[in-house]
C-alpha positions in Angstrom: 121.5 140.1 136.2 118.7 142.5 135.2 115.0 141.6 135.5 114.7 141.9 131.7 117.2 139.1 131.2 115.9 137.0 134.1 112.3 136.7 132.9 113.2 135.3 129.4 115.6 132.8 131.0 113.0 131.7 133.4 110.5 131.2 130.6 113.0 129.1 128.7 113.5 126.9 131.7 109.8 126.4 132.1 109.3 125.6 128.4 112.3 123.2 128.5 110.8 121.3 131.5 107.4 121.1 129.9 108.9 119.7 126.7 110.9 117.1 128.7 107.7 116.1 130.5 105.8 115.8 127.2 108.5 113.6 125.8 108.8 111.4 128.8 105.0 110.8 128.8 104.8 110.3 125.1 102.4 113.2 124.6 102.1 115.2 121.3 104.3 116.2 119.6 106.6 113.7 121.1 104.5 110.5 120.8 106.7 107.4 121.0 106.4 104.8 118.3 105.0 101.5 119.6 107.0 98.3 119.1 105.9 96.0 116.3 106.4 92.5 117.7 107.1 89.7 115.2 104.8 87.4 117.2 101.8 89.6 116.5 102.3 90.0 112.8 99.8 88.4 110.5 100.9 84.9 109.2 100.0 86.0 105.6 102.8 88.6 105.5 105.4 85.8 105.4 108.5 85.7 107.5 107.3 87.5 110.7 110.7 89.0 111.7 111.2 90.4 108.2 107.6 91.7 108.0 107.9 93.4 111.4 111.1 95.2 110.3 109.5 96.3 107.0 106.4 97.5 108.8 108.5 99.7 111.1 109.7 101.4 107.9 106.3 102.0 106.2 103.8 102.6 109.0 103.1 106.0 110.4 104.1 106.6 114.0 101.6 105.3 116.5 101.9 104.5 120.2 100.7 101.0 119.6 99.8 98.7 116.7 97.4 95.7 116.5 96.8 93.1 113.8 93.8 91.2 112.5 94.3 88.5 109.9 93.0 85.2 108.5 94.0 82.6 105.9 91.2 80.5 104.5 90.5 78.1 101.6 92.1 75.1 100.0 95.1 74.4 97.8 94.7 74.9 94.1 95.8 71.3 93.6 92.4 70.4 95.1 90.8 72.2 92.1 89.7 75.1 94.3 90.0 78.8 93.8 88.8 79.5 97.4 92.1 80.5 98.9 92.0 83.9 100.7 94.3 85.8 103.0 93.7 89.1 104.7 95.7 91.2 107.1 94.8 94.6 108.6 97.1 96.7 110.7 95.5 99.2 113.2 96.9 102.1 115.2 94.7 103.6 117.9 91.6 102.2 116.2 92.5 103.5 112.7 93.2 101.3 109.8 96.8 101.9 108.8 97.5 99.2 106.2 95.7 96.3 104.6 97.1 93.3 102.6 95.0 90.7 100.8 95.4 87.8 98.5 92.9 85.8 96.4 92.9 83.4 93.5 91.5 84.5 90.2 91.7 83.7 86.5 94.8 85.1 84.9 94.2 88.4 83.0 96.3 90.7 80.9 98.4 93.1 82.8 96.3 96.1 81.9 93.0 94.5 82.6 94.2 93.1 85.9 95.7 96.5 87.0 92.4 98.3 86.3 90.6 95.6 88.3 92.9 95.6 91.2 93.7 99.3 91.6 91.0 101.8 92.6 89.5 103.5 89.6 92.2 101.8 87.5 94.7 104.4 88.7 96.7 105.6 85.7 99.4 107.2 87.9 101.1 103.9 88.5 104.6 102.6 88.2 105.4 99.1 87.2 108.1 96.9 88.8 109.3 93.3 88.2 107.3 90.9 90.3 105.2 87.9 89.2 103.6 88.5 85.8 103.1 92.2 86.7 103.7 94.5 89.7 102.4 98.1 90.1 102.5 100.8 92.7 100.3 103.9 92.6 101.0 107.4 93.7 98.7 106.9 96.7 100.6 103.9 98.0 98.7 100.9 96.7 100.8 98.0 95.5 99.3 95.2 93.4 101.0 92.0 92.0 99.6 89.3 89.8 101.5 86.0 90.5 101.2 82.9 88.3 99.7 80.1 90.3 97.7 77.3 88.7 98.3 75.7 85.3 95.4 75.4 82.9 93.4 72.3 83.9 94.3 72.5 87.6 91.1 74.5 88.3 88.2 74.5 85.9 88.2 77.6 83.7 91.8 78.0 82.6 95.0 79.4 84.1 94.8 81.0 87.5 96.9 83.6 89.3 97.2 85.1 92.8 96.0 88.7 93.1 97.9 90.5 95.9 97.1 94.0 97.0 98.7 96.0 99.8 97.3 99.4 100.6 98.9 102.0 103.0 96.4 104.6 104.3 99.1 107.3 104.4 100.3 110.1 102.1 103.9 109.3 102.9 105.6 108.8 99.6 109.3 108.5 100.2 111.4 106.0 98.2 112.0 104.0 101.4 108.3 103.7 102.1 107.4 102.7 98.5 110.2 100.1 98.5 108.9 98.7 101.8 105.4 98.3 100.4 106.8 96.5 97.4 108.7 94.2 99.7 105.6 93.5 101.8 103.6 92.7 98.7 106.3 90.3 97.4 106.5 88.4 100.7 102.7 88.2 101.0 102.6 86.7 97.5 105.4 84.3 98.3 103.6 83.1 101.4 100.3 82.6 99.4 102.1 80.8 96.5 103.6 78.2 98.9 100.5 77.9 101.1 98.1 77.2 98.3 100.6 74.9 96.6 100.7 76.7 93.2 102.1 74.7 90.4 103.4 77.5 88.2 106.7 79.4 89.0 106.0 82.5 91.1 108.5 84.7 89.2 109.1 86.8 92.4 112.3 88.6 93.2 114.5 87.0 95.9 
């Protein structure tokens, strides 16, 4: 074998060994995806096993994930609109996704969408969930869910406002469907937790 052939082959072996080492150590560009454990998922995202599986679909690849969440407030049957839930998912110190729910007076679909979506994002697609579901081009999902009949809380009829925001430009159909699913399950959890007395009108 000539030296001209031997040198390129040697280079290929070195490159191959380096790539294998990078992969084994989880170094860029071969970073391994961290495992999302159901036991660590925020309570407010609903069924933890289902939520963990959905998050695996929508979140960008990170070596590890962490969660911070809270559920506060009272049931609407106690004439209170104080219910709140929040969940933030982090990857190496960066916010990857946030999901929040609050109780607010029911609004028209257009008014509510403008209030819930940043700058009233016009590039939005509607989907069937609650009394109105929307997803924007930049991966924000918002659902208004019927909750309290007029007279339950002073001021009229109340709904849940659920917003899920993915801080990623990934816009595949699979990711968008996963975000819708997360928003629906977050809404379902809140509807049960705060003992709403109007049908949720959420897809099964």
